[in-house]
N, C-alpha and C positions, 0 to 999 in steps of 0.2 A: 824317379828322383824325389828325395825328400824335401818337403817345403819346410823352411826354417820356422815359419810362424805357426805350424799346426802342432797341437799337443800330442805328446808321444802315446797317450793312452786312448785317443779318440777312435772312433769306427773308421774302417777303411773307406776311403773314397775309391771306389772300385773302378779298375781300368776298363775302358770300352773295348770290347772284343774286336779284333781286326776283321774287316769285311762287314757285311750286313747279315742279319738274321731275321727271318720273317716271324710274324706273330704266331703262325701255325707251328713253326719249328719250336719256338719258345714254350708253347702250351702243350703240344703233342709229342715232341721228340726232345724234350729238355735234357734227357740223360745221355743223348748221343752227342756229347760235346767234342768227340774226336774229329768232327767235321770242321771245327774251327781251329785255326792254326795255333792261336795262343793256348788253347786247351791241350794240344799235343805236348807242349813244353811242361804244362802243369802236371799231366799225367806222368811224365818222366820223372819229375821231382817227387811226386807222391809215391811212385813205385809200388812196393808191396806193403806200404804202411797201413793199408786197409786191414791187414791182418795183425796189426799191433795189439799188444795185450791191452785189455779193457781197463779203465780206471774210473773211479767214482767222481774225480774232480771235473770241473767244466771250465771252458774258456768263455768269458763274457765279451760283449762287444767292446768294452772299454780296454781290453787287454790286447786287442789286435793292432798290429803295427799299421802305421799311416803311410800310404803312397799317394803321390800326386797323379791324378787322372790325366789322360790326354784330352778329355773334354768333360765339362761339368754338367751339361744338360743332355740327358738321354731321352729316348723315345719308348713308347709302349712296345714290347717285344724285344728290346735290346737286352743283352746279357752283360751285366756289370760284374766284373770278375778280378780277382787277384789270386794269389797262391793259397788262399784260405777258404773263401766262400764265393759262390756265384749266385747272383740275384736277378730276377726279372719280374717286371709288372706285366702280366699276360693280357689283362683287359680291365676295363672300368665301366661302371654304369651307375645310374641314379635309381633309387627306389623310394616310393612314398612311405611304405611301411616294410617291416621284415616279418613280424608275426603279430598275432592279435594284441599282445601286451608289449609290444616294442614299436612305439610310434615316436618319431622325433619331436622335439619341442616345436611350439607354433612357429611357422615361418621357415622351418628347416626341412631338409630331406636327407636321406642317406646316400653317401657316395661310397660305393662298394668297390674294392679293388681286389683282383684275383692275382696272387703273387706266388712265386716259386723261389725256394732257397735250396742250394746244394752245398753241403760241407765237402770241400775237395782237399782240405789240408790240415784240419784241426783234429789231431788224434784224440783229444780229450773232449771233443764235442763242441758244437757252436750253440750257445745259449741265446735264444731270441725271445724278447718280451715286447709285444706290440705297443704296450702302454709307453715304454721308454724309447723304443728303437724306430718308430715311424710316426709321421704326422703329414698332413697336407696343407697347402697354402693356396689361397685363392688369388685372383688377378689384382686384388687390392692389397696383397701381402699379409692378409690375416691368416693365422695358422690355426688348425683344428686338430685336436688330439684324437686318438683311437676311441671309438665308442664302445662301452661295455655291452651294448645291445648286439654287438657282433656275435655274442654267444648263441643268438637265436638263428644265426646263418646255418643252413644245412652243411656247408662246407667250411665251417669256421676254422681259422688258423689262429691258435692261441699261444700262450706262453709255453715254450717247448725247448728241448735240447735236441739237436739234430746230430746223430753220430757220423763219424768219418765215412765218406762215401755215399751217404744217404741223401735222398731228396725229399722235401716236404712242400706240398702245395696246398693253398686254401684261400679263403676270402676274409677280409677285414673291412669293417665299416667305419665311416666318419660321419658326424652330423655337420652339414654345411648349409649356408643360407640358400633358400630357393632361388633367389635372384642372382647368385654368383654363377659364373659360366665356365671359366677356365681354371685349371688347377695344376699344381706341381706336387708330385709325391716326393717326400723327403725321408731318406734312410739315414739315420743318425746314430750316435753313440748314446749310452745311457747316462753320460755325465750331466749334471744339472746345469752348470753354467758353461763349461768348456766342451764344445762338440764340433765334430767335423761331419759334414753332411754331403751326401750324393743326391743329385736332383734327377727326377724323371719327369719330363713334360707330358702331362696327361691330355693336353689339348682342351678343346671346348666340348663340354658335356651338357646338353640341354636338359632342363628339368621337365619331366613328363607331365603332361596335363592330367587332371583327375579323370579316371575312367571308372564309372560306377556301373558295372554289368553283373547280373546274377540270373541264375536259372533255379527254378523250383519244380519239383516233381512229387507226386504222392506215391509213397511206397506201399502203404496198406492202410485199411480202415479196420479198427477193432470194434466189434459189436457183440451183443448178446440178445437172444430172443427169450423172453420170460413169459411163462403162463402160469399164474397162480389160481386158475379156475375162476370162480365167482368173485373172489377178492380182487383179482387183477387179471382181466382177460388178456390174451396174447399181446405182448407189447415189446417193441424193440428199443434197446438202449445203445446209442452210439457214444463211445466214451473216449476214443483216441483216433486222431487222423495223423498218421506218420508221414512226415515230409522230408525231402532231401534238398539242401540249398547248396549250390555251387557258385563260388565267387569267381567270375571271369574278368574282373577289372583289376585295378592296381591300388585300391583303397579298401579299408575294412567296411563290410556291409554290416550294419546293425539291424537285423531282420525284424520286420513288422509284417504280420499277416492279416488280410481280410479273408474270411471264409463264408461261403454261401452254400446252403444245401437246398436242392429242389427235388420234388416228387411229382411226376406227370405234369411237369411244366410249372407247377406252383412252388413258391418259395415257402419252406417250412422253418428255416432257421438262418439267421445271419449274425455273424460276429465280426467286429471291426477292431483294428489295431491291437492285435494279439502279439505281445512281446515274444521275440524269438532269440536265437543265439546270435553272437557276433561271429563273423566269418572272415578270416584273413584272405588276402589275394591268393588265388590258386588252390585254396582249400575247399573241402566239402564237409558239411555238417549235417547230421540227421537230428530232427526235432520232432516232438509230439505235441500236436495241438489238442488241448483238453476240451472235449466237446460236450459230453453229457447231454445229448439230444435224445428225447423219446419220440417214438413213432408208433402209430396205431395199426399199421397194416404192412404186410410184406410187399415187396416190389423192388423196382429199380430206383435208386437214389443217385442223384447227380451231385458230386462234390466239386466246388470251384474254390480254389485258394490262390490269392494274389499276393506277390511278395513286393515289399517296399523297403527303402532304406530309411531309417529313422530321420525325421525332419523333413522328408520329401513326399510330396503327393503324386509323384510320377512313378507309376508301376514299373517294376523291373521285369516281371514275368508273371504269367497266369497258368495254372495247370488245372486239368480236369480229370475226374475219375468217376466211373459209373460202377456202383456196387449193388449186387443183388442180395437183398436181405429176405430170407425165407422163413 
């Protein structure tokens, strides 16, 4: 039934599919819409339209007809649908960072939503732009737009046109305050002032505590043994200690190294607070510590490298390597 107060060009307030659909069905079997009664009717109406002649024109959210939904607040995993598109929020989570150069502003975190959209009735394509078509609202009714840092997500869902019968799934991020807890996802039209909105209740999502965890290992030690006779008797030169850093936490590690070299139990060199690479959560980086240490005799040398996060004196990990220089 058409609501008299709704603008004719606004985005569909999508009708709730009859019955219940689980989060697993929405995420893993989204294309199997024939299991849902209302979709049987949709498929009959679409018929053989999937084979319609292609056209270069596109249908935007503003041009979709408006229908009054049976309910206004949907849940994660619900399929919101009319005769043109079907939409689902599959899951939601919070992250401290996305990548090394994508950190939210101070006091904020990323709220990342996994969504699916299927074009079930628009022969000319469904045009979706996350900057105009989605936003989230917190429990205090403050709204937050799509974040451009979404581009750093491995499964990024960006500005796109979805052809008839096709499904697209991906992730989009919003910057929200760390101290906000519950959220509503809003699917809206692209109109600047007049818009119709469908709401998905995302529930309460706790902000994760900072987890600073990292591992370090020594891949190799590069050295030369030089003998220039009387001018320079046999002498070893250690010039690179190659390490690997793995970030196992949820915040960026700004690597700092302490390095100690021993021979037959005696310390022959010590270097402190050597700057290293920044490593994003879940990533691994290789780095070379510039040593330039000279030694006077062959033998077994012990290398000890300790990893710190910049600004902290608590070691994250220590690695050892024994190298025979002959």
